[in-house]
C-alpha positions in Angstrom: -9.1 4.1 1.9 -10.8 4.8 -1.4 -10.9 7.4 -4.1 -13.8 8.7 -6.1 -14.3 6.9 -9.4 -14.6 8.8 -12.7 -17.0 7.8 -15.5 -15.4 10.3 -17.9 -12.1 8.3 -18.1 -13.1 6.6 -21.2 -13.5 10.0 -22.8 -10.0 10.9 -22.0 -10.3 12.4 -18.6 -7.9 11.2 -15.9 -9.8 10.2 -12.8 -9.3 9.4 -9.2 -7.4 6.2 -9.2 -8.0 5.6 -12.9 -5.7 6.1 -15.9 -6.1 4.4 -19.3 -2.6 3.0 -19.3 -0.2 2.2 -16.5 3.4 2.2 -17.7 5.8 0.2 -15.5 9.4 -0.9 -15.7 8.3 -4.5 -16.3 6.9 -5.8 -19.7 3.4 -6.9 -19.5 2.1 -10.1 -21.0 -1.4 -11.0 -22.0 -3.4 -12.5 -18.9 -2.7 -16.2 -18.5 -4.2 -18.9 -16.4 -1.5 -19.7 -13.8 -0.8 -22.9 -11.9 -1.6 -22.6 -8.2 1.1 -22.9 -5.6 0.3 -25.3 -2.7 0.0 -24.0 0.9 2.8 -26.2 2.1 5.2 -24.7 -0.6 4.0 -21.2 0.3 4.8 -21.9 4.0 8.4 -22.8 3.1 8.7 -19.6 1.0 7.4 -17.5 3.8 9.8 -19.1 6.3 12.7 -18.6 4.0 11.9 -15.0 3.3 11.2 -13.9 6.9 14.8 -14.9 7.7 16.3 -13.4 4.4 14.4 -10.1 5.0 15.7 -9.9 8.5 19.3 -10.2 7.3 19.1 -8.0 4.3 16.6 -5.1 5.0 17.5 -3.1 8.2 14.0 -2.0 8.8 13.2 -5.6 9.6 16.2 -6.7 11.5 14.0 -7.5 14.6 12.5 -10.3 12.5 15.7 -12.4 13.0 14.6 -15.7 14.5 11.0 -15.2 13.8 8.6 -18.0 12.8 5.3 -18.0 10.8 1.7 -19.2 11.3 1.4 -22.7 10.1 -2.1 -22.2 8.6 -2.4 -19.4 6.2 -5.4 -17.4 5.3 -6.3 -17.8 1.5 -7.2 -14.9 -0.6 -9.0 -15.2 -4.0 -9.4 -13.2 -7.1 -12.9 -12.2 -8.2 -13.1 -15.0 -10.6 -12.5 -17.5 -7.9 -9.0 -18.5 -8.4 -6.4 -18.4 -5.5 -4.1 -15.5 -5.6 -2.3 -15.2 -2.1 -1.7 -16.6 1.2 -1.5 -14.5 4.3 1.0 -15.6 7.0 1.4 -14.0 10.4 5.1 -13.4 11.5 5.6 -14.4 15.1 8.5 -13.9 17.4 8.3 -15.4 20.9 4.6 -16.1 20.2 4.0 -12.4 19.6 2.8 -10.9 16.3 5.4 -8.8 14.7 4.0 -8.6 11.2 2.6 -10.4 8.2 3.5 -11.6 4.7 1.5 -12.1 1.6 2.9 -15.0 -0.5 1.7 -15.6 -4.1 -0.6 -18.5 -4.7 0.1 -18.3 -8.4 3.1 -18.9 -10.6 2.6 -15.9 -12.7 3.2 -13.6 -9.7 6.5 -13.4 -7.9 6.6 -15.2 -4.5 6.5 -12.2 -2.2 3.6 -9.8 -2.8 4.0 -7.6 0.4 5.0 -7.7 4.0 5.0 -5.4 6.9 5.1 -4.6 10.5 1.4 -4.0 10.8 -1.0 -6.8 12.1 -2.2 -9.2 9.5 -5.1 -7.8 7.4 -7.4 -10.8 8.4 -7.2 -9.8 12.2 -10.5 -7.7 11.6 -12.4 -10.6 10.0 -14.2 -11.1 13.3 -15.6 -7.5 13.1 -16.7 -8.0 9.5 -18.4 -11.4 10.3 -20.2 -9.7 13.3 -22.1 -7.5 10.7 -22.0 -9.4 7.4 -22.0 -12.9 6.0 -18.5 -13.2 4.5 -18.2 -15.3 1.5 -14.5 -15.2 1.0 -11.4 -13.1 1.2 -10.3 -11.1 -2.0 -6.8 -9.7 -2.8 -7.1 -7.0 -5.3 -3.6 -5.8 -5.3 -1.1 -4.3 -2.8 -2.8 -3.3 0.5 -6.2 -4.0 -1.2 -7.6 -6.9 0.9 -11.3 -7.1 1.3 -14.1 -9.5 2.6 -16.6 -10.4 -0.1 -20.1 -10.0 1.4 -21.9 -10.9 -1.8 -23.7 -8.9 -4.7 -20.4 -7.3 -5.7 -19.8 -5.7 -2.4 -17.0 -6.0 0.1 -15.5 -4.6 3.2 -11.9 -3.5 3.3 -10.1 -5.4 6.1 -8.1 -2.3 7.3 -10.5 0.6 7.4 -13.7 -1.3 7.4 -15.0 0.7 4.4 -17.9 -0.7 2.2 -17.1 -0.7 -1.5 -17.9 -2.3 -4.8 -15.1 -4.6 -6.1 -14.1 -5.2 -9.7 -14.7 -8.5 -11.5 -11.4 -8.4 -13.2 -8.0 -7.6 -11.7 -4.8 -7.2 -13.5 -1.2 -7.1 -12.1 1.4 -5.0 -13.9 4.4 -7.3 -13.2 6.6 -9.4 -15.6 4.5 -12.6 -15.7 7.1 -14.5 -17.6 9.9 -13.6 -15.2 7.7 -14.6 -12.3 7.1 -18.0 -13.8 10.8 -18.6 -14.3 11.6 -17.6 -10.8 8.9 -20.1 -9.5 10.4 -22.8 -11.7 13.7 -22.2 -10.1 12.4 -22.3 -6.7 10.1 -25.2 -7.1 13.0 -27.4 -8.3 14.6 -26.7 -4.9 11.4 -27.1 -3.1 10.6 -30.5 -4.2 13.9 -31.7 -2.9 12.9 -30.5 0.6 9.2 -30.7 0.6 8.9 -33.6 2.8 11.6 -32.5 5.2 10.6 -30.8 8.6 8.2 -27.9 8.0 10.5 -25.5 9.7 13.1 -25.9 6.9 13.1 -23.1 4.3 14.5 -23.1 0.9 17.7 -21.0 1.3 18.8 -21.4 -2.3 15.6 -19.7 -3.6 16.6 -16.3 -2.1 17.4 -13.3 -4.3 20.4 -10.9 -4.1 19.7 -7.4 -2.7 21.4 -5.1 -5.3 20.0 -1.6 -4.4 18.2 0.1 -1.7 17.5 3.7 -0.3 15.4 4.9 2.7 14.5 8.4 3.7 14.7 8.8 7.5 12.5 11.3 9.3 9.3 10.8 7.5 6.5 10.5 10.0 4.4 7.3 10.2 1.0 8.3 11.5 -2.8 8.2 11.1 -5.5 10.5 12.1 -7.0 10.0 15.6 -9.5 12.8 16.0 -13.2 11.9 15.9 -15.7 13.0 13.2 -19.4 13.8 12.5 -19.4 16.9 14.7 -21.4 20.2 14.4 -18.0 22.1 14.4 -17.4 23.9 10.9 -14.2 24.0 9.1 -11.8 25.7 9.9 -12.7 25.6 13.6 -12.1 21.9 13.7 -8.5 22.1 12.6 -6.3 20.2 15.1 -7.6 17.8 17.7 -11.2 19.1 17.5 -13.8 16.7 16.2 -14.3 17.0 12.4 -17.4 18.0 10.6 -16.8 15.0 8.2 -16.7 11.4 8.8 -14.2 10.0 11.5 -12.0 8.7 8.6 -10.2 11.8 7.2 -9.4 9.8 4.1 -6.1 8.0 3.1 -5.0 10.6 0.6 -4.8 13.5 3.0 -3.3 11.4 5.7 -0.7 10.1 3.1 0.2 13.5 1.9 0.3 14.8 5.5 3.2 12.4 6.2 5.0 13.6 3.2 4.6 17.2 4.1 5.2 16.4 7.7 8.8 15.6 6.6 9.1 19.3 5.9 6.7 21.2 8.0 8.6 22.7 11.0 5.4 23.0 13.0 4.3 19.3 12.9 0.8 19.1 14.3 -0.4 16.0 12.4 -4.2 16.6 12.9 -3.9 20.2 11.6 -2.0 19.1 8.5 -4.5 16.4 7.8 -7.5 18.6 8.3 -6.0 21.3 6.0 -5.3 18.8 3.3 -8.7 17.2 3.5 -10.1 20.7 2.8 -7.5 21.7 0.0 -7.8 18.3 -1.7 -11.7 18.6 -1.5 -11.9 15.1 0.0 -15.3 13.7 0.2 -16.6 14.2 3.8 -18.6 10.9 3.8 -16.5 8.4 1.8 -13.1 9.9 2.3 -12.4 9.7 -1.3 -10.2 12.2 -3.4 -10.0 12.8 -7.1 -6.6 12.4 -8.6 -6.3 16.0 -9.8 -7.2 17.4 -6.5 -4.2 15.5 -4.9 -1.5 17.7 -6.5 -3.8 20.8 -6.5 -4.3 20.3 -2.7 -0.6 20.2 -2.1 -0.1 23.3 -4.1 -2.7 25.2 -2.0 -1.7 23.8 1.4 0.9 26.4 2.4 -1.5 29.5 2.0 -4.3 27.6 3.8 -1.9 26.5 6.5 -0.6 30.0 6.9 -4.2 31.5 7.3 -5.6 28.9 9.6 -2.7 27.6 11.7 0.6 29.2 11.3 -0.1 33.0 11.2 -2.5 32.9 14.3 0.4 31.3 16.4 3.5 33.0 14.8 2.1 36.2 13.3 3.8 35.6 9.9 3.5 33.6 6.6 4.6 29.9 6.7 8.1 30.1 5.2 7.9 27.2 2.7 5.7 26.4 -0.3 4.9 23.2 -1.9 4.4 22.0 -5.4 2.6 18.8 -6.2 2.9 17.0 -9.6 1.0 13.9 -10.6 2.7 11.1 -12.6 0.2 8.9 -14.3 2.9 6.6 -15.6 5.1 5.9 -12.5 8.3 3.9 -13.2 10.9 2.3 -11.1 13.5 4.9 -12.3 11.4 7.7 -11.2 11.0 6.0 -7.8 14.8 5.8 -7.4 15.1 9.5 -8.5 12.8 10.7 -5.8 13.9 8.4 -2.9 17.7 9.0 -3.6 17.1 12.7 -3.6 15.3 12.5 -0.2 11.8 13.3 -1.5 9.1 11.1 -0.2 6.0 11.0 -2.3 2.3 9.9 -2.4 1.4 6.8 -4.3 -2.3 6.1 -5.0 -3.0 2.6 -6.3 -6.1 0.9 -7.4 -7.3 -2.7 -7.9 -9.4 -3.0 -11.1 -10.5 -0.3 -13.5 -13.1 2.4 -14.0 -15.8 3.6 -11.7 -14.9 1.6 -8.7 -13.7 2.7 -5.3 -11.1 0.1 -4.6 -8.1 2.3 -4.1 -5.5 3.4 -1.5 -3.0 6.1 -1.1 0.3 5.7 0.9 3.6 7.7 1.5 6.5 6.2 -0.2 9.7 6.4 1.8 12.1 3.9 0.4 12.8 1.0 -2.0 14.7 -2.2 -2.3 15.6 -4.0 -5.5 16.0 -7.8 -5.4 17.7 -9.8 -8.3 17.2 -13.4 -9.0 20.8 -15.0 -9.4 19.5 -17.5 -11.9 18.3 -15.2 -14.7 19.1 -11.7 -13.2 15.5 -10.4 -13.4 14.9 -7.7 -10.8 12.0 -6.9 -8.6 11.4 -3.6 -6.8 9.7 -3.3 -3.5 8.5 0.0 -2.0 8.8 0.9 1.6 5.6 2.7 2.5 3.8 4.3 5.5 0.2 2.9 5.2 -2.0 5.6 6.8 -3.8 3.0 9.1 -1.4 3.0 12.1 1.1 5.0 13.9 4.8 4.4 14.3 6.4 1.0 13.2 3.1 -0.5 12.8 2.4 1.7 9.9 5.5 0.5 7.9 4.8 -1.9 5.1 6.6 -3.1 2.0 4.9 -3.8 -1.4 5.9 -5.1 -4.8 6.1 -2.4 -7.4 3.4 -3.2 -10.1 1.1 -5.2 -7.6 -1.8 -3.0 -8.8 -4.0 -2.4 -11.7 -3.6 1.4 -11.8 -1.0 3.7 -10.0 -0.5 7.5 -9.8 2.4 9.1 -8.0 2.3 12.6 -6.7 5.7 14.1 -6.3 6.4 16.9 -3.9 8.9 19.7 -4.1 9.6 22.6 -1.7 9.7 26.1 -3.2 
């Protein structure tokens, strides 16, 4: 889940998950104290958007007719203020996904949603081992259980980490507040109606989208902590490192898996774990090793996997390129040219391990019909699950720091 921190970033070095400035397509405002959104309003928003998403985003068409959990899980920022509500998406009493709805007016209503199970489904496992104080939301896909003394457990991969005391989000705060003002005017007119009534007039217009078909959605399933040395572990053999191969090699394996003609996922993941010099215990990866690991993949894959089977060099070569200032226009460029890429995001800054890498395979752009402000959402494969359960959608800018690693075939 996490990447290695870098203490040298203040000296101008770019570190794993850390960069001095994150440029986005949205203007950033000074941090402000934002009014909280009441749970009953968030419920109406969630109900409205579940239906809107099912009608407008083909990947989620099976959500049509779904309902949501009535009592949301509440997530906080480290400073104690509410930041998000987690709703379970239900169809015929079966869990089909989740939604994270903003609890603040300075963030847009929908923060993320997906086909994976709600993050809090693992809270029982954390409670069995630790005394959970509260749930924290540090940005897209970064949901953790606060266990005290600045420590937390990630609710997906159960990794132990330090968490930042300050979290920033790279979104247009003024546009978010204007959007909430429009929504709340409609909401108060229906607030005391039946709880299963949404706010249809609050929905956006879908103005652009693209999706790359054929990118695998998978996670690693081999075991770890074995006495088998690399490269003898490549494939389904137990790994000499921890059971978790690391989110960055797994994310990159899905991107390369789109191109590799001999798609053995465990072999691709194991080779990338090696070429990216991913930490064997924490599963963390330095930023600069992500693109270098992709550059060196084909040669290592030839030597350890492809040549022993086919007696020849793997025919393609890959070039990785890090972008420390990812923008929405660059997302569009990569996706519309059918080039999935790795996105590494972090909640908080400098010297912490609260980050995650994913494979980006699509985007949608939503426009508010009142003021024409637009919001981009990224379709990602999350590295934690296989198949549809590994598909999530996150708000562009719902992070403190982000680095994209683009991949081209030579």
